[in-house]
N, C-alpha and C positions, 0 to 999 in steps of 0.2 A: 828466375833461377836457372841459369842451364847448364847441362853436364861440359863434363871436360872434352876439349877438343870440337865444340858447337860452333856452329859456322852462322854469320850473319853478315848480311849486305846492304851497303847504303847506298841508293844513287841520288845525290845529291846536286843543285845548281852549284859553279865555279864562276869565279871570272867577275868581279865585284862589279863592272862598268857594260857589261854585256847588256843587260835586263834595262835599267835607268825607270823610264815611265811605264813599261807595259809591266815594273817587279811592282811601282805603286798600285796600278790598278789590277792586276793579278791576287794584290796580298803577299807578295814572294817578300817575305822582311831580310833573308839573309844569303845570300853566295858564299860559299868556302873552297878553303885553298884544301889541296894533301897534306900541306904541314898542320893545318891545323884539324883537320881529320886524325894525324899520328898520335896529336898531343891529346886527343879526347879517349885516344886507344888506351894511351901510357895514364894516363887518369884512371882508367875504370879499370885495367890491370889485365887490358886484354893485347893478343897478338894482330899484326896485321901480315898474312900471308902474302895478300896482294891490293895495291891500289896503282890506279893511273885517272888519267883525266880522259875523256872521251867526246866526242860530236867537236873535234876540232876541225872540221871544213865550215863547222855554224858560226864560226870566231869570225873570221874576214867578214862572213854572209852576214854577219846580225851587229858588224863596229858601222860596215857599209849602211844598210838599209832603216838600221833601227838608232845608234849612237851618233854619228853624224848628222841626221836629220835633226835630231835631240837636241843638239849644242846646236843647232840653228837654230832654233826655235819652231819647228816643224814637229808636231806632235798628229796621233792619228786621235779620233773621237776615242772617248772610254768607251760607247760601246760598240765599237770595230773592234778593237784589242780584246773585250769579255766575249764576242761573240767567237773571235779566234781562236781563242782557249779553249771555249767549249766547243769549237768543233776539231781539236784537239788537233790544231793546224795541220790539214789535212790538206796532202799536197795529192798533184795527179798530172800521166801524163810521163815526159821528155823529165821535168826536176824529179818527180820522183824515181825516175830509172835510178839518175846519177846518183841520187842517196842514197838508193839502194847497194849502189856498185862504191859507193866510197864508205857506207854501214859495213858492208862485207871486209873493208881494208881494214877496219878498225877491228872488228869481230876476231878476224884473221891475227892480228897482231896482239889480242888478246891468248887467243886460244896459244897461242907460243910464248907466253908468259910476258910477252913485252910491255912497255909502255910508250904513252905517250905524253909527252912534255906538258902540252895544253891541250882546252878544252874547253866547250860552256857548260859540262856537267863533269864530274868526276863518279865512279866508283871506289867502293873500300870493301875490303872484305876482311872482319874481324873475324877472332877464333879466341872463345874464352881458354884459360892455359887450364 
C-alpha cells in the first residue's frame, strides 16, 4: 500500500539486442521499452510523471563490442563475463573520464525534464494517484 502521490523509481535494461549472450550468462531474462512500462503503469493505475532512456552512448559501443562479435560467433568465455559483472564493469583512466562527461550530459538532460530517445537502460518514475 502506498499513499496517494507516492513516487517509485524503476531503472531497467532496454534494447533487446544489446545484451545477447552476456544476458544469458548474467541471467538477465528481460529487457524493456518505455511503451511497455507505460502499459504497466496503466494496468496498475499509476501516473508516469517522467520516463526516459539513458546510457545512450553505450548503444553503439555495445553494438560494436558485443552484438557484432556475437553474430560472428565470437564469444567471450562465461567466466570472463561473470567476472566482469562481479567487478561492476569498472572502467578507469581516460575511458572513465569520457564516461563521466557523457553521464553528466545525460544528467543535465534529466534535470531539465528532457528525454533521451534511446539508450541501453530506461528510467521510469511512477506516481500513485
